[in-house]
Each structure stands twice: as C-alpha cells, then as structure tokens.
N, C-alpha and C positions, 0 to 999 in steps of 0.2 A: 687522371685516369686508372680505373682499378682493372687490374689485369690478375684475373683469377689464376690461380694455379690448381693443377688437377690433384685429387686424393692420391696420396703414395708419392707425391714430389715435393721437393723444397730448390726455391731460388738459389742460384750459386752467387753469394753475396758479390764477389768481386767483379763478375759479368753486370751487375745493377752498377756499380758505381763507373765502371768504363761507358756505360750508357751514357749516365750524367755527363761524363767528361766531354762526350761527341757533342752533345748540343747544349749551346748555352741557355736556350729556353727552358730546358730539363732542370730544374733547381734542387730538388733532393726526389728521395724515396724513403717510403716505409714499408714494411712486411706486417701486414696485419693478419694474423692466421692463415688463411689459404690464398690471400692476394698480395701482391705487391701495388701500392700507391703511389703512382709519380705525379709529383707537383709540376703544372707547366705553367710558364708566364711568357707574355707579348706573343700570342699566337694570335694574328691575323683571320679574319674571315677568308676561306677560301685555301689557305696553308695547310699542310699538312705536318704530322711528326710521323717519323719513323724509328724505332729502337728494336735493338734484340738483347736478351739476356737469356742464358740458360739455365735449365732445372736439371734436377738430377733425381734419378728415381732412387727412391728409399729401400724398396722390395718390389719383388715382382707383383704385378699389378695390372688390371684391367679397367683404366679408369673411362670415365663417361666424360663427354663434351660439357665445358662448364663456359657460362658467358662471362663477357667482360666489358666494360662500361667506361665511356668517357663522357663528363659531364661539367658544365661550367659550376665551379665551387660556390660561387654566391646566387645561382640560378640553377639548381639542379634539374630544373622541368627541361632545359636545352641540353638534349645528352641524345647520345647513340649507343646502343650495344648491337655484340656479335656473338656467336655461339663459336667455340672452340671444335678441336676435332676430338673424337675417341681417340684413347692412346693406350697399348698393349706393349707392357715390359715382361719378358720371359724369363 
C-alpha cells in the first residue's frame, strides 16, 4: 500500500512503527520520497486494513490532494486508488 504524503509534510516515524505493531498483517514500512509504503501479508479477500500514522508540517503550506494506492505486489494490475484532501497549514 503506497500512502502519499503531501508536499511540505513528513511522516512521523514512531507513529509508523506503532501502526506496524498494532496489526500483525503489516510487516514493515519504507519511506520513499513523499510516500510511505506498507507491506501487508495474509490479507484475505473481503478483509480490510485500517491504520493511522501522523505527518508533521515542515512549514506553512497549501498542499493539493495526493493519490494513494493499494495493489497486489506480484499482480499490480489488481489495485485501487483514492485521492486525499487538500490541506492548508498557516
């Protein structure tokens, strides 16, 4: 699952680690540029995954919505995408 982080924000790493600890199906995460990649195992058809992590504003910014995507690692054509929300920090 690739979760995009808006421009001007950074993921808070201890909250990423906490998300991994709270669900055994979440195996690890990577920060890759402006997105956080979560690796999920043993997710069965019809099941869902819910997780939370924090991001912090690096400076005042008016960020446009960014898309995040979930996909099967070995079959990336099986995927879903969602657009986040615009964010303003003053």
